[in-house]
N, C-alpha and C positions, 0 to 999 in steps of 0.2 A: 951326363948324357952324350951319346955319340954324335959326330958331326952330321950324320945322315938322318938325324931325328930320333926321338925317344921311342921306346916300346911302351905298350900298355902297362907292363910291370913297373917301368921307370916312372911313368906318370903317376901310377898308384902310390909308389913309395914317396914321391915328392908331395903328394896331396894327403898322405896318411890314410888312404882308404884302400879297399880291396881292388884287385884287377878286374874282377867281375863287375863291380860297381862302376868303374871307369868305362868299361866296354858298353854296359847298358846305358850309361849316361850319354855317351857319344852316339849311340844308336837312337837316342830320343825316347827311351823306354819311360812310359808314364808312371811306372811304379817308383822311379827315382824322383826325389823331390826336385822342384824347380830350382831351388837354391843350389843343390848339388850338381844338377845338370849344367847350370850356368857356370859354376866354378870349374867343373871339369872341362867344358868347352872353351872357356877363356884360357885355361892353362894349355890346352892342346894347340890353340891358335898361336899363342906366344912361343911355344916350343916347336912350331912347324911340324906337328905330328901328322904322319901319313899312316892311315889304317892298314894293318896287315890282316887280310881277310881270313887267312888260315888260322892265325892266332885267335882272332875274334870268334871264329867258329868253335874252336876248342874250348874257349872260356865260357861262351854263352850257350853252346849247344845248338846254335842256329846254323844256317847254311853258309856257303862261301861267296854268295853274291852273284851266282850264275844261273841263267835259265837256258834250256836247250831247245833247239828246233831240229828234229830228225829229218834229213833230206832223203826221202825214200823213193820219190818219183823218178823213174828212169828217163823221163823226157826233159828234165831240167837241163837247159843249155842246148837242147836239140831242136826245140821249136820255140816260137814266140811264147813267152811266159810272163805272168804277172809276178813271178817269184821275187824279182828284184825290188819292186815296190813294196811287196809284203815284208821282206826282210828289212828294208830300210825303215819302214814304219815301226816295226817291232823294235829295232835297234835304237832308234831315236827316243822312243818312249822309255825303254828300260834304262838307257844311259842317263836320261834326265833324273832318274831315281837312284843312281849309283849301282845299277845292276848291269852285268855284261851278258850279252847274248852269244852263245856259241852254236855253231852248226855241226851236227854230227851226221856224217855220210855212212850209208850202209854198204859195207864191203860185199863183193860178189859172193863170198863164201858164207855170208851171214844173212839172217832175216832181219827185218825191221824190229820184230819183237825181241830178238836177241840183243840188239843194240839198246833198246829201251830198257830191257831187264838189267843190262850191265850198268846203265846210268842210275837206275833206281837202287840197285843193290849196293853200289859203291857210293851213292849219294854225291855224285859229281855235280849235280845240279839241284837247285832248290825247287825247281818246277819245270814243266815241259809245255811246249806249244805243239798241238797236233794240227796238221793240215789234211785236206782232202779226205774227209771222213767217208766211210762206206756205210751201207745200209745196216749191216751188223758188224760193228767194228770191235775186233778183239783187243785192240790197244786200250780202248776206253774201259772195257770190262776189267782188264788187268790193272790199270792205274787206280780205278775205283776200289778194287779189292785190296791193293797195296796202300791205299789212303795216301797216295802221292799227289801233290798239287799239280793240276794241269788245266789248260783251257783248250777248247777245240774250235777250229775254224770250220764250222759245219755241224750238222746234226746226224743222228742215226735215225733209222726208220722207226724203231720203237725204243723209247728211252726207259729201259727197265729200272735204271738207277739214275736219278738226276745228276747233272754235271753242268759246268759253266760252258756256254758256247755263244758264238756270234755267227750269224749266217745271213746270206742275202735271200730275199724273197723271190726265188726263181719262179714259183707258181704264179704269183701276181704279175711278174714281168712278162712271162710268156703268154699269159692270158691277155695282157695289154697289147703285146705284139700281134697276136692273132686278131684281136678285134680291130686294130688299126688297118691291117691288111684286108680283112673281110670288108670293112667299110669302103675300101678302094676297089671292091668288086671281085676280089680273089675268092675262088671256091675250091680249087685244087691245091692242097698244101703238101709240102714235104717237111720232114723234120730229120736233120742229120745229127746222129747221136753217137755214143760210144758203147762198147760192150761191158766195160768195167762197172762194178756195182756201186758207183758213187751215189751218195744220197741226192746230191744236187741234180743228177741226171733224171731221177724219177720225179722230183719236184717240178722240173721244167716241162717234162712230158705231161704230167698231170695238169699243169696250167693250160696247155693247149687243149687237152681233151675236155676239161671242164668248160672252157670258153666255147667249145664247139657244140655243147649240148643244145639241142633244139634248132640248130642251124642246118642249112643244106650243104655244108662244106664237108670235104673228106680230107683225110691226111694219110700219107704214107711215111712210115718211120724206117730209116735205114741206120744200121749200127755196124761199127767195125772196131777192132782194137785201136786204142787211142794213138799208139806210136807206130802203127804199121801203115806207113804212107801208101804202099802199093794197094793194100786192101781198101783203105779209106778212099783213095781216088777211084778205084774200080766201082765201089758202091755208089759214089756220087755220080760217076759217068753213067751207070746203069739207070739211076733215077732220072737223069736229064735226057736220056735217049729213049725212055719208055713212050709208047704211043699216047698215053694220057699223062704226060709229065706234068709236074706241078707248075703253077705260075708264080708261086711264092714259097720260099724255103726259109724256115727258121733253123738256126744252127746253135748247138749247145754252147759253143764259145767261138771266139773270133777266128782262131786259126782254122777251124772247120769252114767258116764262112769265106775266108780268103781262098781256100782250096776250091770252093764252089765258084767263086768269081773267076779263078784261073781256068777251070775246066769249062765253064760256060763260054768264056772268050774263045777257047780252043775249038768249041763246037759251033761257033758263029752265032751264039745267042746273045742278044742285047740285054744288058742290065742297066736300067730297069724296064726297058721296052718290052722284052719277052719274059723277063723273070725278075722278081723282087727277092732280095736276100737280106736277112736280118741276123746279126750276131749278138754276142754277149761278152762283156769284159772291158771293151774300149781300150784295147792295147794300142800302143803307139802306131804300129803299121796300119791300123784300121783307117786312120784319117788320111793316109797317103795312098790307099788302094785306088784302083781305077775301075769303077767309080768309087769315091770315098764311101766307106761302109757305114750304114745305119746300124746302131748297136745300143746296148745297155751299159751304163757306167755304174759300177757298184762302189767306186772310190776305194780301191784296194788299200791304199796307204792309210786312209782314215780308219778303215776297218781294222787294220793291223794295230794301230795305236790304241784303239778301243780294246782290242784283245789283250794287249800288254797291260793296260790299266786294270782289266778284269783279273789277270793273273796276280798283279801286285796286291789287289784287294784280297784275293784268296790267300796269299802268303801272309798278309797281315792278320787275317781273321779266318783261320782254317775251318772253323765251325759254322761259318755263315751259310745261309740258304743259297743254293746255286742261282746264278744269274743267267738270263737268256736275253739276247737282243737280235731282232730281225730287222735287217737294213733293207730299205726300199730302193732298188736301182732306178736310175733316171734314164729315160729314153733319149738317145742322142740321134737326132734326125739329120742324115746326110743325103747321099744321092743314089743309094743302091736299092731304093724302094720307090714304087709308083703305082698308078692304076693298073688293073689287070688288062692284058691285051684283049682286043676285040675277039 
């Protein structure tokens, strides 16, 4: 055997069994007897065997030990984002199981679907993690059709074919936020949203509208492109300078809420004296805003780890029934909300 460790073939020759049996034994395949598995694993430890993923893939017909996350959102790195926590949670869980996470970026001359199609056709990954699902998501339809393992962080509006997903219960959270502010005397509400057809957007709007049923409250919804700062700020400023401006504003996520705080300060509005503001995500800058932002925490890192575990189970058992998990966000009360002004 070479100084840098044996190959599977060399281990197989030494043990007098096939290379495929060695590979399966090292992978813990239940079809290999306990005695053989222990014998192979003992020999591998003594020989300081380091697995060659490509060789194992060719011998066993399984993947190379990689899963992919396609980075398609043009705002990554340009605004406060939870993507760092999300990637860290995924990476930690996958690496604990001997799987590597790779990030695939979408070039300007390609679409996200082209990148995903290339990964699937070349089998460069054993599975994919999808983020930021839309109400009618073509990525999900494609992967289901290709029978390629994946999990989604979020749902679609209509699940024509079941798939594995984890999501935060934005409907319940925004209903809770509305009821808290209503109990503090607020009756004129604003909701700052985005134009992109993300499923979470609709769930959070639905939460406010459902909680309003039978009340004497009103709500004005404003939306702008997510990464168009000029249009976003103009829409918020128009809401805050209207004759019947809201006394409480719920924002789809924290970066929108931080913009509301900045524009309110520029207009001379006191928060929470004149205006209450509520966000979602609990990003790091939320706690350091002036005033500190009241928001919802969905524990992004824990969600990512759960998502990774879900994909690992899918890889182990491709024929299992799809798994769904709905996470309940926790309301973090700080200083950007208070009683309605007289």
